[in-house]
PDB file with SEQRES, HELIX, SHEET and CRYST1 records, atoms N, CA, C and O in Angstrom:
SEQRES   1 A   83  MET ARG ARG PHE GLY ALA ALA SER ALA ILE LEU ASP ALA          
SEQRES   2 A   83  TRP LEU SER GLY ARG GLU TRP LEU VAL GLY ASP SER VAL          
SEQRES   3 A   83  SER TYR ALA ASP PHE ARG MET ALA THR PHE LEU PRO PHE          
SEQRES   4 A   83  ASN ASP VAL ALA GLY LEU PRO LEU ASN ASP TYR PRO SER          
SEQRES   5 A   83  VAL GLU ARG TRP TYR ARG GLN LEU GLU GLN ILE ASP ALA          
SEQRES   6 A   83  TRP ARG ASP PRO PHE GLU GLY LEU GLU ALA PRO ALA LEU          
SEQRES   7 A   83  PRO PRO VAL PRO GLY                                          
HELIX    1 AA1 ARG A    2  LEU A   15  1                                  14    
HELIX    2 AA2 TYR A   28  MET A   33  1                                   6    
HELIX    3 AA3 LEU A   37  PHE A   39  5                                   3    
HELIX    4 AA4 ASN A   40  ALA A   43  1                                   4    
HELIX    5 AA5 LEU A   47  ASP A   49  5                                   3    
HELIX    6 AA6 PRO A   51  GLU A   61  1                                  11    
HELIX    7 AA7 ASP A   64  ARG A   67  1                                   4    
CRYST1    1.000    1.000    1.000  90.00  90.00  90.00 P 1           1          
ATOM      1  N   MET A   1     176.143 316.973 140.304  1.00  0.00           N  
ATOM      2  CA  MET A   1     176.009 318.402 140.432  1.00  0.00           C  
ATOM      3  C   MET A   1     177.263 319.129 139.922  1.00  0.00           C  
ATOM      4  O   MET A   1     177.173 320.231 139.381  1.00  0.00           O  
ATOM      5  N   ARG A   2     178.423 318.504 140.099  1.00  0.00           N  
ATOM      6  CA  ARG A   2     179.652 319.133 139.586  1.00  0.00           C  
ATOM      7  C   ARG A   2     179.577 319.268 138.068  1.00  0.00           C  
ATOM      8  O   ARG A   2     179.924 320.310 137.512  1.00  0.00           O  
ATOM      9  N   ARG A   3     179.124 318.216 137.408  1.00  0.00           N  
ATOM     10  CA  ARG A   3     179.003 318.276 135.949  1.00  0.00           C  
ATOM     11  C   ARG A   3     177.969 319.301 135.526  1.00  0.00           C  
ATOM     12  O   ARG A   3     178.172 320.033 134.557  1.00  0.00           O  
ATOM     13  N   PHE A   4     176.862 319.357 136.249  1.00  0.00           N  
ATOM     14  CA  PHE A   4     175.853 320.360 135.941  1.00  0.00           C  
ATOM     15  C   PHE A   4     176.447 321.750 136.099  1.00  0.00           C  
ATOM     16  O   PHE A   4     176.244 322.608 135.240  1.00  0.00           O  
ATOM     17  N   GLY A   5     177.172 321.985 137.177  1.00  0.00           N  
ATOM     18  CA  GLY A   5     177.767 323.291 137.426  1.00  0.00           C  
ATOM     19  C   GLY A   5     178.762 323.694 136.347  1.00  0.00           C  
ATOM     20  O   GLY A   5     178.758 324.835 135.886  1.00  0.00           O  
ATOM     21  N   ALA A   6     179.603 322.766 135.951  1.00  0.00           N  
ATOM     22  CA  ALA A   6     180.599 323.068 134.922  1.00  0.00           C  
ATOM     23  C   ALA A   6     179.923 323.369 133.587  1.00  0.00           C  
ATOM     24  O   ALA A   6     180.263 324.347 132.922  1.00  0.00           O  
ATOM     25  N   ALA A   7     178.975 322.536 133.199  1.00  0.00           N  
ATOM     26  CA  ALA A   7     178.273 322.749 131.930  1.00  0.00           C  
ATOM     27  C   ALA A   7     177.414 324.012 131.974  1.00  0.00           C  
ATOM     28  O   ALA A   7     177.342 324.745 130.988  1.00  0.00           O  
ATOM     29  N   SER A   8     176.776 324.266 133.091  1.00  0.00           N  
ATOM     30  CA  SER A   8     175.910 325.454 133.202  1.00  0.00           C  
ATOM     31  C   SER A   8     176.710 326.744 133.175  1.00  0.00           C  
ATOM     32  O   SER A   8     176.237 327.755 132.655  1.00  0.00           O  
ATOM     33  N   ALA A   9     177.905 326.724 133.722  1.00  0.00           N  
ATOM     34  CA  ALA A   9     178.755 327.922 133.674  1.00  0.00           C  
ATOM     35  C   ALA A   9     179.099 328.256 132.214  1.00  0.00           C  
ATOM     36  O   ALA A   9     179.084 329.422 131.821  1.00  0.00           O  
ATOM     37  N   ILE A  10     179.407 327.232 131.420  1.00  0.00           N  
ATOM     38  CA  ILE A  10     179.713 327.440 130.009  1.00  0.00           C  
ATOM     39  C   ILE A  10     178.471 327.935 129.272  1.00  0.00           C  
ATOM     40  O   ILE A  10     178.544 328.894 128.504  1.00  0.00           O  
ATOM     41  N   LEU A  11     177.342 327.289 129.505  1.00  0.00           N  
ATOM     42  CA  LEU A  11     176.092 327.676 128.848  1.00  0.00           C  
ATOM     43  C   LEU A  11     175.675 329.082 129.264  1.00  0.00           C  
ATOM     44  O   LEU A  11     175.219 329.864 128.429  1.00  0.00           O  
ATOM     45  N   ASP A  12     175.824 329.406 130.533  1.00  0.00           N  
ATOM     46  CA  ASP A  12     175.462 330.733 131.025  1.00  0.00           C  
ATOM     47  C   ASP A  12     176.297 331.817 130.342  1.00  0.00           C  
ATOM     48  O   ASP A  12     175.772 332.857 129.944  1.00  0.00           O  
ATOM     49  N   ALA A  13     177.589 331.564 130.211  1.00  0.00           N  
ATOM     50  CA  ALA A  13     178.459 332.528 129.537  1.00  0.00           C  
ATOM     51  C   ALA A  13     178.053 332.687 128.067  1.00  0.00           C  
ATOM     52  O   ALA A  13     178.035 333.801 127.544  1.00  0.00           O  
ATOM     53  N   TRP A  14     177.732 331.581 127.408  1.00  0.00           N  
ATOM     54  CA  TRP A  14     177.338 331.622 126.005  1.00  0.00           C  
ATOM     55  C   TRP A  14     176.038 332.421 125.832  1.00  0.00           C  
ATOM     56  O   TRP A  14     175.906 333.210 124.896  1.00  0.00           O  
ATOM     57  N   LEU A  15     175.102 332.209 126.726  1.00  0.00           N  
ATOM     58  CA  LEU A  15     173.791 332.861 126.619  1.00  0.00           C  
ATOM     59  C   LEU A  15     173.785 334.300 127.124  1.00  0.00           C  
ATOM     60  O   LEU A  15     172.823 335.029 126.883  1.00  0.00           O  
ATOM     61  N   SER A  16     174.821 334.715 127.809  1.00  0.00           N  
ATOM     62  CA  SER A  16     174.818 336.049 128.421  1.00  0.00           C  
ATOM     63  C   SER A  16     174.662 337.168 127.413  1.00  0.00           C  
ATOM     64  O   SER A  16     174.111 338.215 127.753  1.00  0.00           O  
ATOM     65  N   GLY A  17     175.116 336.994 126.208  1.00  0.00           N  
ATOM     66  CA  GLY A  17     175.005 338.041 125.211  1.00  0.00           C  
ATOM     67  C   GLY A  17     174.023 337.753 124.104  1.00  0.00           C  
ATOM     68  O   GLY A  17     174.001 338.451 123.091  1.00  0.00           O  
ATOM     69  N   ARG A  18     173.203 336.722 124.289  1.00  0.00           N  
ATOM     70  CA  ARG A  18     172.256 336.360 123.217  1.00  0.00           C  
ATOM     71  C   ARG A  18     170.963 335.859 123.816  1.00  0.00           C  
ATOM     72  O   ARG A  18     170.904 335.433 124.969  1.00  0.00           O  
ATOM     73  N   GLU A  19     169.934 335.922 123.001  1.00  0.00           N  
ATOM     74  CA  GLU A  19     168.612 335.492 123.446  1.00  0.00           C  
ATOM     75  C   GLU A  19     168.425 333.985 123.330  1.00  0.00           C  
ATOM     76  O   GLU A  19     167.815 333.357 124.195  1.00  0.00           O  
ATOM     77  N   TRP A  20     168.959 333.407 122.246  1.00  0.00           N  
ATOM     78  CA  TRP A  20     168.825 331.979 121.965  1.00  0.00           C  
ATOM     79  C   TRP A  20     170.201 331.400 121.676  1.00  0.00           C  
ATOM     80  O   TRP A  20     171.160 332.150 121.488  1.00  0.00           O  
ATOM     81  N   LEU A  21     170.310 330.095 121.640  1.00  0.00           N  
ATOM     82  CA  LEU A  21     171.611 329.464 121.421  1.00  0.00           C  
ATOM     83  C   LEU A  21     172.213 329.772 120.063  1.00  0.00           C  
ATOM     84  O   LEU A  21     173.413 330.024 119.947  1.00  0.00           O  
ATOM     85  N   VAL A  22     171.364 329.750 119.025  1.00  0.00           N  
ATOM     86  CA  VAL A  22     171.842 329.944 117.665  1.00  0.00           C  
ATOM     87  C   VAL A  22     170.955 330.962 116.969  1.00  0.00           C  
ATOM     88  O   VAL A  22     169.752 330.735 116.844  1.00  0.00           O  
ATOM     89  N   GLY A  23     171.495 332.043 116.526  1.00  0.00           N  
ATOM     90  CA  GLY A  23     170.705 333.024 115.782  1.00  0.00           C  
ATOM     91  C   GLY A  23     169.779 333.856 116.646  1.00  0.00           C  
ATOM     92  O   GLY A  23     169.957 333.976 117.858  1.00  0.00           O  
ATOM     93  N   ASP A  24     168.777 334.431 115.978  1.00  0.00           N  
ATOM     94  CA  ASP A  24     167.879 335.373 116.642  1.00  0.00           C  
ATOM     95  C   ASP A  24     166.532 334.789 117.016  1.00  0.00           C  
ATOM     96  O   ASP A  24     165.651 335.517 117.475  1.00  0.00           O  
ATOM     97  N   SER A  25     166.355 333.501 116.831  1.00  0.00           N  
ATOM     98  CA  SER A  25     165.076 332.888 117.202  1.00  0.00           C  
ATOM     99  C   SER A  25     165.325 331.483 117.736  1.00  0.00           C  
ATOM    100  O   SER A  25     166.401 330.910 117.563  1.00  0.00           O  
ATOM    101  N   VAL A  26     164.316 330.955 118.378  1.00  0.00           N  
ATOM    102  CA  VAL A  26     164.409 329.608 118.950  1.00  0.00           C  
ATOM    103  C   VAL A  26     164.697 328.604 117.832  1.00  0.00           C  
ATOM    104  O   VAL A  26     164.210 328.748 116.712  1.00  0.00           O  
ATOM    105  N   SER A  27     165.488 327.596 118.152  1.00  0.00           N  
ATOM    106  CA  SER A  27     165.849 326.577 117.165  1.00  0.00           C  
ATOM    107  C   SER A  27     165.876 325.206 117.837  1.00  0.00           C  
ATOM    108  O   SER A  27     165.697 325.075 119.047  1.00  0.00           O  
ATOM    109  N   TYR A  28     166.104 324.209 117.018  1.00  0.00           N  
ATOM    110  CA  TYR A  28     166.238 322.839 117.515  1.00  0.00           C  
ATOM    111  C   TYR A  28     167.312 322.779 118.614  1.00  0.00           C  
ATOM    112  O   TYR A  28     167.162 322.043 119.589  1.00  0.00           O  
ATOM    113  N   ALA A  29     168.371 323.541 118.455  1.00  0.00           N  
ATOM    114  CA  ALA A  29     169.449 323.535 119.444  1.00  0.00           C  
ATOM    115  C   ALA A  29     168.941 323.913 120.832  1.00  0.00           C  
ATOM    116  O   ALA A  29     169.353 323.315 121.826  1.00  0.00           O  
ATOM    117  N   ASP A  30     168.052 324.896 120.908  1.00  0.00           N  
ATOM    118  CA  ASP A  30     167.503 325.300 122.206  1.00  0.00           C  
ATOM    119  C   ASP A  30     166.719 324.160 122.856  1.00  0.00           C  
ATOM    120  O   ASP A  30     166.891 323.855 124.037  1.00  0.00           O  
ATOM    121  N   PHE A  31     165.853 323.540 122.051  1.00  0.00           N  
ATOM    122  CA  PHE A  31     165.050 322.446 122.600  1.00  0.00           C  
ATOM    123  C   PHE A  31     165.935 321.263 123.006  1.00  0.00           C  
ATOM    124  O   PHE A  31     165.724 320.649 124.051  1.00  0.00           O  
ATOM    125  N   ARG A  32     166.907 320.960 122.183  1.00  0.00           N  
ATOM    126  CA  ARG A  32     167.786 319.821 122.472  1.00  0.00           C  
ATOM    127  C   ARG A  32     168.592 320.046 123.742  1.00  0.00           C  
ATOM    128  O   ARG A  32     168.732 319.141 124.565  1.00  0.00           O  
ATOM    129  N   MET A  33     169.117 321.244 123.896  1.00  0.00           N  
ATOM    130  CA  MET A  33     169.930 321.552 125.088  1.00  0.00           C  
ATOM    131  C   MET A  33     169.093 321.611 126.362  1.00  0.00           C  
ATOM    132  O   MET A  33     169.620 321.397 127.454  1.00  0.00           O  
ATOM    133  N   ALA A  34     167.817 321.893 126.241  1.00  0.00           N  
ATOM    134  CA  ALA A  34     166.972 322.095 127.417  1.00  0.00           C  
ATOM    135  C   ALA A  34     166.155 320.862 127.798  1.00  0.00           C  
ATOM    136  O   ALA A  34     165.282 320.951 128.661  1.00  0.00           O  
ATOM    137  N   THR A  35     166.417 319.732 127.182  1.00  0.00           N  
ATOM    138  CA  THR A  35     165.566 318.556 127.425  1.00  0.00           C  
ATOM    139  C   THR A  35     165.510 318.124 128.883  1.00  0.00           C  
ATOM    140  O   THR A  35     164.513 317.541 129.309  1.00  0.00           O  
ATOM    141  N   PHE A  36     166.537 318.389 129.645  1.00  0.00           N  
ATOM    142  CA  PHE A  36     166.541 317.959 131.049  1.00  0.00           C  
ATOM    143  C   PHE A  36     165.866 318.982 131.970  1.00  0.00           C  
ATOM    144  O   PHE A  36     165.531 318.650 133.107  1.00  0.00           O  
ATOM    145  N   LEU A  37     165.662 320.200 131.509  1.00  0.00           N  
ATOM    146  CA  LEU A  37     165.176 321.255 132.389  1.00  0.00           C  
ATOM    147  C   LEU A  37     163.735 321.097 132.875  1.00  0.00           C  
ATOM    148  O   LEU A  37     163.428 321.593 133.959  1.00  0.00           O  
ATOM    149  N   PRO A  38     162.835 320.442 132.149  1.00  0.00           N  
ATOM    150  CA  PRO A  38     161.501 320.234 132.727  1.00  0.00           C  
ATOM    151  C   PRO A  38     161.538 319.398 134.016  1.00  0.00           C  
ATOM    152  O   PRO A  38     160.569 319.391 134.776  1.00  0.00           O  
ATOM    153  N   PHE A  39     162.619 318.714 134.256  1.00  0.00           N  
ATOM    154  CA  PHE A  39     162.758 317.890 135.457  1.00  0.00           C  
ATOM    155  C   PHE A  39     163.585 318.588 136.534  1.00  0.00           C  
ATOM    156  O   PHE A  39     163.996 317.966 137.514  1.00  0.00           O  
ATOM    157  N   ASN A  40     163.822 319.878 136.345  1.00  0.00           N  
ATOM    158  CA  ASN A  40     164.622 320.648 137.282  1.00  0.00           C  
ATOM    159  C   ASN A  40     164.080 320.600 138.703  1.00  0.00           C  
ATOM    160  O   ASN A  40     164.853 320.475 139.652  1.00  0.00           O  
ATOM    161  N   ASP A  41     162.758 320.698 138.865  1.00  0.00           N  
ATOM    162  CA  ASP A  41     162.196 320.703 140.212  1.00  0.00           C  
ATOM    163  C   ASP A  41     162.480 319.398 140.942  1.00  0.00           C  
ATOM    164  O   ASP A  41     162.777 319.417 142.137  1.00  0.00           O  
ATOM    165  N   VAL A  42     162.397 318.272 140.254  1.00  0.00           N  
ATOM    166  CA  VAL A  42     162.685 316.976 140.867  1.00  0.00           C  
ATOM    167  C   VAL A  42     164.173 316.824 141.151  1.00  0.00           C  
ATOM    168  O   VAL A  42     164.565 316.325 142.206  1.00  0.00           O  
ATOM    169  N   ALA A  43     164.996 317.257 140.201  1.00  0.00           N  
ATOM    170  CA  ALA A  43     166.449 317.125 140.344  1.00  0.00           C  
ATOM    171  C   ALA A  43     167.040 318.136 141.312  1.00  0.00           C  
ATOM    172  O   ALA A  43     168.125 317.920 141.851  1.00  0.00           O  
ATOM    173  N   GLY A  44     166.332 319.240 141.537  1.00  0.00           N  
ATOM    174  CA  GLY A  44     166.834 320.269 142.439  1.00  0.00           C  
ATOM    175  C   GLY A  44     168.056 320.996 141.905  1.00  0.00           C  
ATOM    176  O   GLY A  44     168.962 321.346 142.661  1.00  0.00           O  
ATOM    177  N   LEU A  45     168.074 321.222 140.597  1.00  0.00           N  
ATOM    178  CA  LEU A  45     169.210 321.913 139.985  1.00  0.00           C  
ATOM    179  C   LEU A  45     169.168 323.401 140.331  1.00  0.00           C  
ATOM    180  O   LEU A  45     168.099 324.010 140.288  1.00  0.00           O  
ATOM    181  N   PRO A  46     170.297 323.986 140.668  1.00  0.00           N  
ATOM    182  CA  PRO A  46     170.351 325.403 141.076  1.00  0.00           C  
ATOM    183  C   PRO A  46     170.369 326.361 139.887  1.00  0.00           C  
ATOM    184  O   PRO A  46     171.363 327.047 139.650  1.00  0.00           O  
ATOM    185  N   LEU A  47     169.265 326.405 139.142  1.00  0.00           N  
ATOM    186  CA  LEU A  47     169.208 327.281 137.969  1.00  0.00           C  
ATOM    187  C   LEU A  47     169.426 328.745 138.329  1.00  0.00           C  
ATOM    188  O   LEU A  47     170.006 329.496 137.544  1.00  0.00           O  
ATOM    189  N   ASN A  48     168.968 329.157 139.506  1.00  0.00           N  
ATOM    190  CA  ASN A  48     169.114 330.568 139.867  1.00  0.00           C  
ATOM    191  C   ASN A  48     170.577 330.984 140.049  1.00  0.00           C  
ATOM    192  O   ASN A  48     170.867 332.176 140.156  1.00  0.00           O  
ATOM    193  N   ASP A  49     171.495 330.024 140.084  1.00  0.00           N  
ATOM    194  CA  ASP A  49     172.929 330.350 140.124  1.00  0.00           C  
ATOM    195  C   ASP A  49     173.448 330.736 138.733  1.00  0.00           C  
ATOM    196  O   ASP A  49     174.574 331.216 138.597  1.00  0.00           O  
ATOM    197  N   TYR A  50     172.629 330.525 137.712  1.00  0.00           N  
ATOM    198  CA  TYR A  50     173.021 330.776 136.331  1.00  0.00           C  
ATOM    199  C   TYR A  50     171.944 331.635 135.665  1.00  0.00           C  
ATOM    200  O   TYR A  50     171.075 331.110 134.969  1.00  0.00           O  
ATOM    201  N   PRO A  51     172.000 332.947 135.875  1.00  0.00           N  
ATOM    202  CA  PRO A  51     170.905 333.836 135.457  1.00  0.00           C  
ATOM    203  C   PRO A  51     170.580 333.800 133.969  1.00  0.00           C  
ATOM    204  O   PRO A  51     169.414 333.925 133.595  1.00  0.00           O  
ATOM    205  N   SER A  52     171.569 333.635 133.125  1.00  0.00           N  
ATOM    206  CA  SER A  52     171.293 333.594 131.680  1.00  0.00           C  
ATOM    207  C   SER A  52     170.601 332.288 131.299  1.00  0.00           C  
ATOM    208  O   SER A  52     169.730 332.278 130.429  1.00  0.00           O  
ATOM    209  N   VAL A  53     170.979 331.204 131.936  1.00  0.00           N  
ATOM    210  CA  VAL A  53     170.328 329.923 131.692  1.00  0.00           C  
ATOM    211  C   VAL A  53     168.892 329.979 132.201  1.00  0.00           C  
ATOM    212  O   VAL A  53     167.970 329.505 131.537  1.00  0.00           O  
ATOM    213  N   GLU A  54     168.714 330.549 133.357  1.00  0.00           N  
ATOM    214  CA  GLU A  54     167.364 330.674 133.920  1.00  0.00           C  
ATOM    215  C   GLU A  54     166.466 331.534 133.019  1.00  0.00           C  
ATOM    216  O   GLU A  54     165.318 331.169 132.767  1.00  0.00           O  
ATOM    217  N   ARG A  55     166.969 332.651 132.542  1.00  0.00           N  
ATOM    218  CA  ARG A  55     166.208 333.517 131.637  1.00  0.00           C  
ATOM    219  C   ARG A  55     165.853 332.778 130.356  1.00  0.00           C  
ATOM    220  O   ARG A  55     164.713 332.833 129.897  1.00  0.00           O  
ATOM    221  N   TRP A  56     166.828 332.090 129.783  1.00  0.00           N  
ATOM    222  CA  TRP A  56     166.628 331.321 128.553  1.00  0.00           C  
ATOM    223  C   TRP A  56     165.551 330.262 128.749  1.00  0.00           C  
ATOM    224  O   TRP A  56     164.682 330.085 127.895  1.00  0.00           O  
ATOM    225  N   TYR A  57     165.611 329.562 129.873  1.00  0.00           N  
ATOM    226  CA  TYR A  57     164.601 328.538 130.121  1.00  0.00           C  
ATOM    227  C   TYR A  57     163.213 329.155 130.315  1.00  0.00           C  
ATOM    228  O   TYR A  57     162.221 328.579 129.868  1.00  0.00           O  
ATOM    229  N   ARG A  58     163.126 330.304 130.964  1.00  0.00           N  
ATOM    230  CA  ARG A  58     161.832 330.990 131.103  1.00  0.00           C  
ATOM    231  C   ARG A  58     161.268 331.334 129.723  1.00  0.00           C  
ATOM    232  O   ARG A  58     160.056 331.268 129.519  1.00  0.00           O  
ATOM    233  N   GLN A  59     162.124 331.696 128.786  1.00  0.00           N  
ATOM    234  CA  GLN A  59     161.677 331.969 127.407  1.00  0.00           C  
ATOM    235  C   GLN A  59     161.086 330.711 126.784  1.00  0.00           C  
ATOM    236  O   GLN A  59     160.032 330.768 126.151  1.00  0.00           O  
ATOM    237  N   LEU A  60     161.751 329.587 126.956  1.00  0.00           N  
ATOM    238  CA  LEU A  60     161.227 328.326 126.424  1.00  0.00           C  
ATOM    239  C   LEU A  60     159.879 327.996 127.058  1.00  0.00           C  
ATOM    240  O   LEU A  60     158.980 327.497 126.382  1.00  0.00           O  
ATOM    241  N   GLU A  61     159.738 328.271 128.343  1.00  0.00           N  
ATOM    242  CA  GLU A  61     158.494 327.982 129.047  1.00  0.00           C  
ATOM    243  C   GLU A  61     157.326 328.831 128.527  1.00  0.00           C  
ATOM    244  O   GLU A  61     156.169 328.511 128.797  1.00  0.00           O  
ATOM    245  N   GLN A  62     157.611 329.894 127.796  1.00  0.00           N  
ATOM    246  CA  GLN A  62     156.567 330.717 127.194  1.00  0.00           C  
ATOM    247  C   GLN A  62     155.932 330.031 125.987  1.00  0.00           C  
ATOM    248  O   GLN A  62     154.854 330.427 125.543  1.00  0.00           O  
ATOM    249  N   ILE A  63     156.592 329.014 125.459  1.00  0.00           N  
ATOM    250  CA  ILE A  63     156.108 328.297 124.275  1.00  0.00           C  
ATOM    251  C   ILE A  63     155.145 327.200 124.740  1.00  0.00           C  
ATOM    252  O   ILE A  63     155.544 326.262 125.429  1.00  0.00           O  
ATOM    253  N   ASP A  64     153.877 327.332 124.354  1.00  0.00           N  
ATOM    254  CA  ASP A  64     152.841 326.402 124.818  1.00  0.00           C  
ATOM    255  C   ASP A  64     153.204 324.940 124.611  1.00  0.00           C  
ATOM    256  O   ASP A  64     153.066 324.133 125.530  1.00  0.00           O  
ATOM    257  N   ALA A  65     153.660 324.595 123.433  1.00  0.00           N  
ATOM    258  CA  ALA A  65     153.966 323.197 123.116  1.00  0.00           C  
ATOM    259  C   ALA A  65     155.150 322.668 123.935  1.00  0.00           C  
ATOM    260  O   ALA A  65     155.242 321.466 124.180  1.00  0.00           O  
ATOM    261  N   TRP A  66     156.036 323.540 124.349  1.00  0.00           N  
ATOM    262  CA  TRP A  66     157.148 323.125 125.201  1.00  0.00           C  
ATOM    263  C   TRP A  66     156.649 322.942 126.632  1.00  0.00           C  
ATOM    264  O   TRP A  66     156.960 321.947 127.287  1.00  0.00           O  
ATOM    265  N   ARG A  67     155.883 323.902 127.100  1.00  0.00           N  
ATOM    266  CA  ARG A  67     155.398 323.896 128.473  1.00  0.00           C  
ATOM    267  C   ARG A  67     154.463 322.717 128.737  1.00  0.00           C  
ATOM    268  O   ARG A  67     154.509 322.115 129.810  1.00  0.00           O  
ATOM    269  N   ASP A  68     153.613 322.387 127.757  1.00  0.00           N  
ATOM    270  CA  ASP A  68     152.649 321.302 127.935  1.00  0.00           C  
ATOM    271  C   ASP A  68     152.561 320.471 126.658  1.00  0.00           C  
ATOM    272  O   ASP A  68     151.601 320.602 125.899  1.00  0.00           O  
ATOM    273  N   PRO A  69     153.553 319.620 126.418  1.00  0.00           N  
ATOM    274  CA  PRO A  69     153.591 318.873 125.164  1.00  0.00           C  
ATOM    275  C   PRO A  69     152.480 317.832 125.026  1.00  0.00           C  
ATOM    276  O   PRO A  69     152.253 317.312 123.934  1.00  0.00           O  
ATOM    277  N   PHE A  70     151.793 317.528 126.111  1.00  0.00           N  
ATOM    278  CA  PHE A  70     150.758 316.508 126.072  1.00  0.00           C  
ATOM    279  C   PHE A  70     149.351 317.091 126.124  1.00  0.00           C  
ATOM    280  O   PHE A  70     148.381 316.367 126.347  1.00  0.00           O  
ATOM    281  N   GLU A  71     149.245 318.388 125.921  1.00  0.00           N  
ATOM    282  CA  GLU A  71     147.938 319.038 125.952  1.00  0.00           C  
ATOM    283  C   GLU A  71     147.001 318.359 124.947  1.00  0.00           C  
ATOM    284  O   GLU A  71     147.364 318.118 123.796  1.00  0.00           O  
ATOM    285  N   GLY A  72     145.795 318.062 125.414  1.00  0.00           N  
ATOM    286  CA  GLY A  72     144.794 317.439 124.556  1.00  0.00           C  
ATOM    287  C   GLY A  72     144.867 315.929 124.520  1.00  0.00           C  
ATOM    288  O   GLY A  72     143.967 315.291 123.974  1.00  0.00           O  
ATOM    289  N   LEU A  73     145.904 315.334 125.082  1.00  0.00           N  
ATOM    290  CA  LEU A  73     146.023 313.885 125.128  1.00  0.00           C  
ATOM    291  C   LEU A  73     145.461 313.377 126.460  1.00  0.00           C  
ATOM    292  O   LEU A  73     145.614 314.021 127.498  1.00  0.00           O  
ATOM    293  N   GLU A  74     144.827 312.242 126.412  1.00  0.00           N  
ATOM    294  CA  GLU A  74     144.343 311.652 127.657  1.00  0.00           C  
ATOM    295  C   GLU A  74     145.461 310.795 128.253  1.00  0.00           C  
ATOM    296  O   GLU A  74     145.929 309.835 127.641  1.00  0.00           O  
ATOM    297  N   ALA A  75     145.860 311.159 129.430  1.00  0.00           N  
ATOM    298  CA  ALA A  75     146.903 310.434 130.132  1.00  0.00           C  
ATOM    299  C   ALA A  75     146.657 310.589 131.631  1.00  0.00           C  
ATOM    300  O   ALA A  75     146.090 311.592 132.063  1.00  0.00           O  
ATOM    301  N   PRO A  76     147.069 309.627 132.407  1.00  0.00           N  
ATOM    302  CA  PRO A  76     146.894 309.766 133.853  1.00  0.00           C  
ATOM    303  C   PRO A  76     147.733 310.940 134.382  1.00  0.00           C  
ATOM    304  O   PRO A  76     148.810 311.234 133.863  1.00  0.00           O  
ATOM    305  N   ALA A  77     147.228 311.582 135.397  1.00  0.00           N  
ATOM    306  CA  ALA A  77     147.964 312.685 136.021  1.00  0.00           C  
ATOM    307  C   ALA A  77     149.246 312.167 136.643  1.00  0.00           C  
ATOM    308  O   ALA A  77     149.282 311.056 137.171  1.00  0.00           O  
ATOM    309  N   LEU A  78     150.289 312.963 136.583  1.00  0.00           N  
ATOM    310  CA  LEU A  78     151.550 312.607 137.218  1.00  0.00           C  
ATOM    311  C   LEU A  78     151.421 312.834 138.721  1.00  0.00           C  
ATOM    312  O   LEU A  78     150.692 313.730 139.148  1.00  0.00           O  
ATOM    313  N   PRO A  79     152.111 312.042 139.524  1.00  0.00           N  
ATOM    314  CA  PRO A  79     152.073 312.261 140.960  1.00  0.00           C  
ATOM    315  C   PRO A  79     152.752 313.585 141.305  1.00  0.00           C  
ATOM    316  O   PRO A  79     153.617 314.048 140.562  1.00  0.00           O  
ATOM    317  N   PRO A  80     152.371 314.190 142.417  1.00  0.00           N  
ATOM    318  CA  PRO A  80     153.008 315.457 142.798  1.00  0.00           C  
ATOM    319  C   PRO A  80     154.488 315.258 143.101  1.00  0.00           C  
ATOM    320  O   PRO A  80     154.917 314.178 143.507  1.00  0.00           O  
ATOM    321  N   VAL A  81     155.246 316.311 142.897  1.00  0.00           N  
ATOM    322  CA  VAL A  81     156.667 316.303 143.208  1.00  0.00           C  
ATOM    323  C   VAL A  81     156.828 316.447 144.709  1.00  0.00           C  
ATOM    324  O   VAL A  81     156.268 317.376 145.291  1.00  0.00           O  
ATOM    325  N   PRO A  82     157.576 315.557 145.361  1.00  0.00           N  
ATOM    326  CA  PRO A  82     157.763 315.673 146.806  1.00  0.00           C  
ATOM    327  C   PRO A  82     158.434 316.996 147.178  1.00  0.00           C  
ATOM    328  O   PRO A  82     159.360 317.435 146.496  1.00  0.00           O  
ATOM    329  N   GLY A  83     157.988 317.608 148.215  1.00  0.00           N  
ATOM    330  CA  GLY A  83     158.520 318.898 148.662  1.00  0.00           C  
ATOM    331  C   GLY A  83     159.633 318.752 149.548  1.00  0.00           C  
ATOM    332  O   GLY A  83     160.189 319.749 150.009  1.00  0.00           O  
TER     333      GLY A  83                                                      
END                                                                             
């Protein structure tokens, strides 16, 4: 969590004045940096402590292929995340 906090503070500051990591539109850099975020609920990462990171991730979640990369594929359902 310390490493997450340190890295998220840097990322939050970087994103505070911009919509995406590089340029004016989503890029490979955004997807690469966010690869761990779909597992946020399981990991219990405090995204709400980093408002720019949280906003940025919500933007990525608006992209259908990011939100559901396995749409249309037959695969067993994942077990529910423990509460």
